[in-house]
N, C-alpha and C positions, 0 to 999 in steps of 0.2 A: 504493500499499499504506499510505502514511502515514495516509491518511483512515480506515483500519480502526481505528487506535489513537487518533487524534486527530480526532474527528468535525468539530470546528470548522475544521480545515484541509482538509476534503475537497474543497472547491471552490476552494481557493486555489493559486496557483502557488508553488512553492518556488524561490526565486531565490538564486543565489550567484555571487559574482565569480570563484570558483575551484573546481576539482575535482582531486582527486588519486586516481587510480585504479590498482589493481594487479591483474594477472591472473598467476597462477603456473603455470608449466609445469615440472612436477617432472622433474628430471634425475637427480640423484645421491641424492635421498632420497624416500621415499614421502610423499605429501601428507597431513598430519594437521592437525586444527584447532589444536593447540597450537603449530604452527609457522606459523600464519597471521600476516600482517603486523599489528603492533599499531596502526599508524596514529595515533600521537600526534604525530609530527613528520615521519616519512619514509615513502617507498616505495623499494624497493631492487631493482635488477636486477643480479645477479651473485653473487659470493662475497666474503667477507672472509677472505683466505687467511692473514692474520697474527693470526687471532682468538685463538688460545691465548695468544700473547704479549701481546696487548692486554688480555685478561682478567687475566693475572698482574699486569701493571703497575697496572691499576685497583685490584686487591686490595691491592697493596703500598702504594698511596697513601691508602688509607682512613684510616690512623692519623694522617696529616698534614693531613687536610681538617678545617677548623673553620668555625664560623659564629657571630658574635656575636649574630645575630638568633635563630637556632634553639637555640643552646647544646647541652645534652645531648640535645635532641629530634632532633638530626642522626643520632644512632645508630639511629633507627628506619628510616632508609633503607637500611641495610646488611643483606645484601649488595646492592650496586647492581645487579649482574647475578647472577641465581641459576642454579643448575645446570640444564642442559637447555634454556635459552633458545636460540633461533636466532641466527645472526649478525646478522640484521636487527634483531631485538628487542634484542640486546646493544648494537648501535650506537645504536639509538634511546634506550636508557636513558642511555648516555654523553652523547649530545647533549642530552637533557632536563636532566641534571645541570648542564651548562655553561650552557644558556640560563636555567634557574632561578637559577643562581649569578650572573647578571648579564651574560653575554656576549650580544652580538647574534647572531642566527641565522647571518648570514654569517661573522662572526668565529669562531663555534664550528665551522662547517663547514670553514673554512680550517685550524683547529687539528687537526681529526680527519682530514681528507683534504687534505694540503698538496700543492702542486706539487713537481715535481723542482727543488729550489732549490740544492742543494750542487753546486758546480762548474759552474753554469749561467752562462756569460759574458754572456748576453743579458738577464739579470734585473737590474733596477736595485738599487742598494745598499740602499735603504730597505726594499724588499720582502724582500730576502734576509735582512736583519737581523730583520725580523718573523718569518720562518719559523725562523731559527736560534734566536731567543729562545724561541719556543714549542715547539721541538723538545725542550727540557729539561722541558717540562710534560706533553707527550703524544706518544706514538709514533704514526706514521701507521697508520691502519686501511686497509691496502692491499688492493686487489681482485685481479682485475678487478671493478670495481663502478661502476655509475652510480646515484647517489642523488638522488631528488627529495625536496624538503623544503618545509614550510610551517609558519608559526605563525599563520595566519589573516590576517595583514597583509602578509606577503611570501610569495612562492612562487617556487621556483627549482629548479635541479639542478646538480650538479657531477659531473665524471668524474674518477676517480682518475688518478694520474700515469702508470699503465701504458696507459690509453686503450683498453682491449680490450673495451669494451662500447659498443654504439651508442646514441646519444641525439640524435635529429634533431628540428628544430623548424621551424615556419612561422609567419608573421604575416600576417593578412589586412587588407584595406583598411578594415575596421570594428573594428580593434583586438582581434581574437581571436587568442590565441597557443595553439598546440597543440605540445606536445613529447611524443615517444614513442620507443620503440625503433625504430619504422619510420615513415616518412612514409606517409600514406594510411590511417591508422586511422579517420579521419572523412571522409565524402564532401564535400569542400570544392571548389567550382569553381575551376579553375586561374586564371581571370581575376580572382578575388578575392584571390589570394595576392600579396603585395608583397615577401616575403622568404622564402627557404628556406636553412637552414644546419644545421650540426651542432655539437654540443659537442665541443671538442677536449681532449686529455689535460691534466688539471690545471686546466681552466678552469671557471668558474662562470657560470651564466645566472640572472639574478635579476630578478623583477618586483616592484615596490613598488606595492601597490594603493592606498595612501593618497596617494602621489605621482602615481599613474596613469601610470607609465612603466617601460620596461625600463632597468635599470641594467647597463651592460656590465661585463665582467670587469675591465678595466683601472681603471674608476672605483671599483668596489667595493674592490679591493685597494689602490689608491693611497690612498684615504681612510683605510683601517685601518692601512696601513703608517706613515703620518705622525702618527697619533693619539697615539703615545707615543714617547719617545726610545729606541727599542729598541737602536740601535747603542751609545748611551752606556751603557745598562744592561749590554750585553754586555762592553764594554771595562772596566767597573768590576768585573764579577763573574767573568769568565772568566780562567783561567790556562792559557796555551798552552805546551806543552812546548817547541816550537821557539824560543820567545822567552826561555827560561830560560838562564842562563849555564852 
């Protein structure tokens, strides 16, 4: 169909290193075009059940957000999320604001969809400090939700801490990676598959196309957790009631 609009491309193959595809099965709302996925950064399977609270907090923070670069032009982006947008579009807008504001894609996704960190004795202290620090900046956008995301250089997915949406993936012997709600969406011979697994609650799956590799959850989060002295910042800024005389 591309050839109909761009005759010069009619006989050329269109090649991409990635594809993000969404097919919607309407359950609790009637499918309409204005609820179609915006596809700027994400595709989303599930629901954001904390949506109203997330929207209220976004609105409350508009007055405190500023930019030396944009100055008063920043006012042109408000409201960040307008009335009637779907939960997917609302999440996409919030993610776009963070990424355009300088956060890496993985960092922004960890801020929006954190792991279950409070009271988790198995989490290392640096990662816990990362999540605790960012909890003051953004509340979790809680599902059940599985969110796939890309900025054109990296592509990945994360599952919220409830873990109630399926996200399964496979890797072939020629470096094709397929993730979907179900295994078997593409007819790939079993003998070509070198790995099958699933995304676990709160975990992230990330492929860096420029590096040409899969970056596992532990590596992504460890590198971000030590990038700044989050525990030092917490100790300096937090007042804990139990520590007062």
